[in-house]
N, C-alpha and C positions, 0 to 999 in steps of 0.2 A: 179109717179115721172115725173117731168118736164124735157124735153130735155135741154141740155146745151145751154146757150145763144150763139147764132151764130153771134153776132154783124154784122150788115150791110150785111146780106145775105150770109155770109161765110158758107161753109159747116161745119158740126160738126167735120169732119176730118181735122186736120191741120198738114201738113207734118213737120213743124218746131217743133211743140209741140211733135209730135210722135218721132222725132229724139232725143229731149231732154229726154223724158221719157225712151227711149231705152238706151240712154247713161248712165244716172244716175241709172237706174233700172237694169243694167247688174249685174249679180251675183258678190257680194263682193264690187262693186264700191262705194256704199253709205257708207259701213263700212270703207273703205279705206279713203275716204274723211273725214268722221267723226273722224277717228283716227288722221288724219293730223290736224284737227281743235283742237284736244286735245293736240297738241304739238309734236306729233311723226314726225320726219323728216328723220330718218335713216331707211333703208330697214328692218333691223332686229327689230327695235322698232315697226314699223307698223305691221310686221308679228306677233310679240308677243302680240300685242294689240287685234288681231282678231283670236280667237280660230278656228281651222279647215281650215284656209286659207293656201294653199300650197305656197311655194316659187315660183313655176312655174307660178301659177295663179296671184300672187301678181306682179310678174315681167311683165306679160302680161297686167294687168290692169293699172299699172303705165305707161307703154309705150302708151297705149290708151289714158290715161288722159293727158300725155305729148303731144301727137299728136293733141289733141283737144284744147290745150292751157290752160288746167285747172291746170296742175302741171308743175313745172320746175325741172330739174335735174341739180344739181351742183356737179362738181367733184373737189375735193381739192387734189392737188398733194403732199400728205404726205406719210409717210410710217407707216402703210399701207395706201393705197389710201382711202380717205373718200368721200362717196357719200351721198348727202342729197337731199330730195325732199321737195318742198315748193309749197303751193297753190299760184297761180297767182291771180291777181285781179279778173279775170273771175271765178276762183275757189272759192275765198273768197266770191264772190257775191252769191254763193249757200247757204250761211248761213241761210237766211230766209226760203228757201225751206226745208233744213234739219230740222230746228226747227219745221216747220209746219208738216212734216212727223213724226217727233218724237212725237209731241203733239197728232196727230191723232192716231198713233200706241199705245201710252200709254192709250188713251181713249177707243179704240175699239178692240185691239188685246189682246189675252191671252199671258202671258209670256211663252217662250219656255223653256222646261226642258234642262238646260245646260249640263246634263249628257247624253243626247241623242246625238248620233253621227250625225253630220250634213251631209246630203247627197243631191245630186242633185235630183230634182223631176223626177219621171218616165216619159218618153216620152208619149205623148198622143197615145193611141192605143196599148201601150206595155202591155204585160202580158196576 
């Protein structure tokens, strides 16, 4: 296998690339963004679209995405108060990335049994 092209003598490790992969690769983040691409804007709609995602973790991820400028949170002063989440231009710009990941996963990964409970992986060295 050939090493990655390191254009102009750059090292194979790129801090910005690493930061991007860590951000969108964080547990549930890709699924949340994908749900928002599908039209989900309300907290409950996003949560219902992703089996196994807790409200606490959804809230945490939405705050992270908002702080990164990928999602905006809009509060509508109605009764009851309505809150919606929308992808920003920065978030919508992830479309090609998500399509590429989806294409790759459909080609190379086996489907996950939806009846199996989703769990966090065991820490390295545990057990």
